[in-house]
Every structure is written in C-alpha cells, then in structure tokens.
N, C-alpha and C positions, 0 to 999 in steps of 0.2 A: 501495500498499501504505499502509494507519495504522501509525504507531507502535505504539499502542498494541495491536496483534496480533499482535508479532513478542516472540517467545521466546526469551529470551536463555540462554546453557549450564547456568550453573548454576539455572534452574528447570523445567530437561525432569526429564520422572518416565516411569520405564521403564511405567508400564500404562497409561499414553498414546501414543498414534501420527499424533497429528493436529496439527501446529505448524506456525508460520511461524517460520525460521530467516535474518536475516541476518547473511552471514558476509564472510570473506573469507580468502581461501585465502592463506597462506604457506609453504607446503610442496608440491610433485607430479612425483608418481613414475608412472612406470607396470615392471607387471608380465610382461614379457613370456611366453608361449606356452611350455614347456616343448619347445626342441626346432627352435621356427619363431622365430625374432628379429625376425621383422617384424610379429609378432601380440600384440595386444596384450592381457591373461588379463584384467587388473585396474587398476585407476586409486586410492590412495591420494592423501590428503589430510591434513595438519593445517590445521586451519581453524582461525580467530580471532573470537568477536565485537565489539559496539562496545564492552564490558565486558572485553575482556583476557581470557578466558578462553578455551581450546583445546579442542579436541577432535580425534581423529584419526578419519577416517573411510574407507571405502574402498567402490565399487561394480563389484562382477563384474557383466562380460558377459556377455549370450546373446548367440549367433548373428548373427540381426539387427543387437541395439541393435553388435556388436562390427564388425560392415563396416561399418554408418552411421559409428563413432568414427572406425574406419583412416581413411576417406576424407577426413576431417574432420580430419586429423591427419597426411596428405601435403599437401593442400591446404596448412593451416598452414606444413609446416614447409617448400613448397617459396616459399615466400613471406617467407621469413626471409633 
C-alpha cells in the first residue's frame, strides 16, 4: 500500500465514500444480543490514525457475517 493513498481522519469528507485508511484500534467492545449473551450484535471500536486523530466506529453484523465472526471469536477465546 502506498503512503500517498492513505487518507487521514481529519481529511474525511462526508460526500465521498472511497478511502484507504490506516488505523490502530485503541479500544474494542462487543454489544451482545438481547436475551442471547453468547451472540454478538455489533462490534464497536475507537480507532486512531498516525496523526493521533480518533474516530468511533461500529459494525453491525448480518446473520452470515455474525456466524463467521462468532466462530473466530470462539477460536480466539479458546487460545487465550
């Protein structure tokens, strides 16, 4: 990846949706399904770019994506 193609967070424009971002996750937490504590509904993160700018992001899972993610999470937890 070329450095000149990376967009810093302070240069994001709400009218454009095609960016290459290089971010470090500094905080991560899972939102669990109501009534189903073993199933993840959403993944929330606070990310930081190389200039120190921060952004909060969230990823809502579709059913297929959620099933794949749950399997990866179980593998990671079992290796700890």
